[in-house]
C-alpha positions in Angstrom: 13.0 144.4 98.3 15.7 143.3 100.7 13.6 144.2 103.8 10.5 142.4 102.6 12.5 139.3 101.8 14.2 139.4 105.2 10.8 139.7 106.9 9.6 136.6 105.1 12.6 134.7 106.4 12.0 135.9 110.0 8.4 134.6 109.7 9.7 131.1 108.8 9.5 129.6 112.3 5.8 130.6 112.7 4.9 129.3 109.3 6.7 126.1 109.9 5.0 125.6 113.3 1.5 126.0 111.6 2.5 123.5 108.9 3.4 120.9 111.5 -0.1 120.8 113.1 -1.4 118.0 110.8 1.8 116.0 111.6 1.2 116.3 115.3 -2.2 114.7 114.9 -0.9 111.6 113.2 2.5 111.1 115.1 3.4 108.0 117.1 6.4 106.9 119.2 7.5 110.5 119.9 10.9 111.5 121.2 11.7 115.1 122.3 15.4 115.9 122.5 17.3 119.0 123.7 21.0 119.2 122.7 23.5 121.8 123.9 27.0 121.9 122.4 29.6 124.3 124.0 33.3 124.7 124.0 33.3 125.2 127.7 32.2 121.6 128.2 35.5 120.3 127.0 38.1 123.1 127.4 38.7 126.5 129.0 38.6 128.2 125.6 35.8 130.4 124.5 35.8 130.8 120.8 35.3 129.4 117.3 32.2 127.0 117.5 31.3 128.4 120.9 27.7 127.3 121.3 25.0 125.3 119.7 21.4 124.6 120.8 19.0 122.1 119.2 15.4 121.2 120.0 14.4 118.0 118.2 11.1 116.2 117.8 11.2 112.7 116.3 8.3 110.4 115.6 7.3 107.3 113.7 5.3 108.5 110.7 2.0 106.8 109.8 1.8 105.3 106.3 -0.4 108.2 105.1 1.7 110.9 106.7 3.2 113.4 104.2 6.7 112.7 105.5 6.3 109.0 104.8 4.9 109.7 101.3 8.0 111.9 100.7 10.3 109.1 101.8 8.6 106.5 99.6 8.7 108.9 96.6 12.6 108.9 96.7 14.7 106.5 94.7 15.1 103.1 96.5 18.8 103.6 96.3 18.4 106.6 98.6 15.6 105.5 100.9 12.7 103.0 100.8 10.7 104.3 103.7 11.0 106.5 106.8 11.3 104.5 110.0 11.5 107.8 111.8 10.9 111.5 110.8 12.0 114.5 112.8 11.9 118.3 112.9 14.3 120.5 114.7 15.1 124.1 115.6 18.8 125.0 115.8 20.8 128.0 117.0 24.6 128.3 116.6 27.2 130.9 117.6 30.7 131.2 116.1 33.3 133.8 117.3 37.1 134.4 117.1 39.2 133.3 120.0 39.6 136.7 121.6 36.1 138.1 122.0 37.3 141.1 124.1 38.9 142.8 121.1 36.5 145.3 119.5 38.5 145.7 116.2 38.2 143.4 113.3 40.5 140.3 113.8 41.4 139.6 110.2 43.4 136.4 110.9 40.7 134.7 113.0 37.2 133.4 112.0 34.3 135.8 111.7 31.5 136.4 114.2 28.5 134.5 113.0 25.1 133.5 114.4 22.7 131.1 112.7 19.2 130.0 113.3 17.4 127.4 111.2 14.7 124.8 111.0 15.4 121.3 109.9 13.6 118.2 108.7 15.1 114.7 108.8 14.1 111.2 107.5 15.7 108.1 109.0 15.8 104.5 107.7 17.4 101.3 109.1 17.5 98.2 107.0 19.4 94.9 107.3 22.1 94.3 104.6 23.4 90.8 105.1 25.0 90.6 108.5 25.1 94.4 108.7 22.6 97.1 109.5 22.4 100.1 107.1 21.4 103.4 108.6 20.4 106.2 106.2 19.7 109.9 107.2 18.4 112.6 105.0 18.3 116.2 106.2 17.0 119.5 104.9 17.9 122.7 106.8 16.4 126.2 106.0 17.1 129.4 107.9 19.4 132.4 108.1 22.8 133.7 109.2 23.3 137.2 110.5 22.2 139.7 113.1 18.6 138.5 112.9 19.7 135.3 114.6 20.2 137.4 117.8 23.4 135.6 118.5 25.1 138.7 119.7 22.4 139.5 122.3 22.2 135.9 123.5 26.0 135.7 124.0 26.2 139.0 125.7 23.4 138.1 128.1 24.8 134.7 128.9 28.2 136.1 129.6 26.7 138.8 131.8 24.9 136.3 133.9 27.9 133.9 134.1 30.5 136.7 134.6 32.4 135.7 131.5 34.4 138.0 129.2 32.2 140.5 127.4 32.1 140.0 123.6 33.0 143.3 121.9 33.3 142.5 118.2 29.8 141.5 117.1 29.6 144.6 114.8 31.9 142.6 112.4 29.5 139.6 112.2 28.3 138.1 108.9 25.4 139.9 107.3 21.8 138.6 107.1 21.5 135.9 104.5 19.2 132.9 103.9 20.7 129.4 104.2 19.6 126.2 102.6 21.4 122.9 103.1 20.8 119.3 102.1 22.7 116.4 103.8 22.7 112.7 103.3 24.5 110.3 105.7 24.9 106.5 105.6 26.4 104.3 108.3 26.9 100.5 108.3 26.8 98.7 111.6 28.0 95.1 112.4 26.5 94.1 115.8 27.9 91.2 117.8 27.7 90.1 121.5 30.6 91.0 123.7 30.9 90.5 127.5 27.2 90.3 128.0 26.5 93.5 126.0 26.4 94.4 122.3 29.4 95.6 120.4 28.7 97.5 117.1 31.2 98.9 114.7 31.3 100.1 111.1 32.1 102.7 108.5 30.1 105.8 107.6 30.0 108.5 105.0 28.1 111.7 104.4 27.8 114.5 101.8 26.3 118.0 102.3 25.4 120.6 99.7 24.3 124.1 100.3 25.4 127.7 101.1 25.9 126.8 104.8 28.1 123.7 104.4 29.3 121.7 101.4 31.5 118.7 102.3 32.1 115.0 101.9 33.2 112.9 104.8 34.1 109.3 105.8 34.7 107.8 109.2 34.4 104.8 111.5 32.4 104.4 114.6 32.2 101.9 117.5 29.7 101.3 120.3 29.6 98.9 123.3 26.8 98.5 125.7 23.1 98.2 125.4 21.6 98.3 121.9 20.9 101.6 120.2 20.0 103.0 116.8 23.4 104.5 116.2 25.7 107.0 118.0 25.0 110.7 118.8 25.1 113.1 115.8 27.5 116.0 116.3 28.1 119.3 114.5 28.6 119.7 111.5 26.5 116.6 110.9 22.8 117.5 111.4 20.0 115.6 113.1 19.9 113.2 116.1 20.6 109.5 116.5 21.8 107.3 119.4 18.6 106.4 121.1 18.4 103.1 123.0 16.2 100.6 121.3 14.5 99.7 124.6 12.8 102.0 127.1 12.8 99.7 130.2 15.1 100.0 133.2 18.7 101.1 133.3 20.8 101.0 130.1 24.0 102.5 128.9 26.6 102.4 126.1 30.1 103.8 125.3 30.9 105.2 121.9 33.7 106.7 119.8 34.0 107.9 116.2 36.7 109.3 113.9 35.8 111.2 110.8 37.6 113.0 108.0 36.1 115.8 105.9 36.8 117.3 102.5 35.3 120.8 102.9 34.4 122.7 99.7 32.5 125.5 101.5 31.9 126.6 105.1 29.8 129.8 105.4 31.2 130.5 108.9 34.7 130.6 107.5 34.2 131.7 103.9 31.9 134.5 104.8 28.7 135.7 103.1 27.9 134.3 99.7 25.7 137.2 98.5 27.7 140.1 100.0 31.2 141.1 101.0 32.2 140.1 104.6 35.0 139.1 106.8 36.5 135.7 105.9 39.5 133.5 106.5 41.4 130.9 104.3 39.6 127.6 104.9 41.5 124.4 105.1 40.0 121.7 102.7 40.9 118.7 104.8 39.6 118.5 108.4 39.7 115.6 110.9 37.6 115.0 114.0 37.5 112.5 116.9 34.7 112.1 119.4 33.9 109.8 122.3 31.3 109.7 125.0 28.7 107.9 127.2 24.9 107.4 127.0 22.8 106.6 130.1 19.1 105.8 130.1 16.4 105.1 132.6 13.0 104.0 131.1 11.9 106.9 128.8 14.7 109.2 129.7 18.2 109.3 128.2 21.2 111.6 128.7 24.3 111.6 126.6 27.7 113.4 126.8 30.3 113.5 124.0 33.7 115.2 123.8 34.9 116.3 120.4 38.3 117.4 119.1 38.7 118.9 115.6 41.8 119.7 113.6 42.6 123.2 112.5 39.9 124.5 110.1 41.6 127.6 108.6 45.1 129.0 107.9 46.6 130.7 110.9 44.4 128.9 113.5 46.6 128.6 116.6 45.4 125.2 117.9 42.8 122.5 117.5 39.2 123.1 118.7 37.5 121.1 121.4 33.9 121.2 122.5 31.4 119.1 124.4 27.8 118.0 123.7 25.1 117.2 126.2 21.9 115.7 125.1 18.7 115.0 127.1 15.8 113.2 125.5 12.5 111.6 126.6 10.2 109.1 124.8 6.4 109.3 125.1 
């Protein structure tokens, strides 16, 4: 029973790709984005949230597209319509700090690899002098050896000459993950020094066996106009595209956010089986800042992130960088 269930989860990417064929036929204003998050981009450490990869396809759904029908079926207090819909493939790797130790490191976070597919709906509506941005995300996938995180990290470290990871036999077991996230941001946009200055509060809530949390924060952006600021782990999805695709453009951004974390699979361990775990901290803070550059249809973004300690016994705060490349067509 377990093997047959696992096989069905492994077939999920193929089934999802087939189901997207009707969407491809009716899509408009497409944006393809590749995002890579890595601790090596912001520090010399190699551990904890050590790597994340995301391939994202966003588009403007037609009125008769099923993603638009889904958006309009939701309560108006949640979303009226989808200005943009998106699908994504995500792979993430989490490890303890010292990956050269082969024994179980009980006081550091577990080894964990995740692979999942996500769907997002985005809406932007004016509210008085403010712009309200709403994101809805559904993620479905798995954690465990079937993610191939151990093989990927070993091969990358072999090619780059980095430390060899030796503790992957202690990783979290195979287990399906399902997560639902809603995020809302309010932006007040005014002219400043020939550019646009936007600022405002944001809040999000996530529910699932991957992450369950509530957060609140404040973001700022100065430069050319955009539809938000880049979205960074643990928040899913992708924002921050320039609103124009002509000539050189840029903006600077920063954000602070606080989280109340009720569940984090990569710290709490498997839900449906016994596994390594650590004592998760309920309150976590995060600060990020970066730069976005665009030329016509192309855009590249870099962000540096610092996060407070996430579990008891963690030696120091984590840092990682995020590099995003996207193209409109």
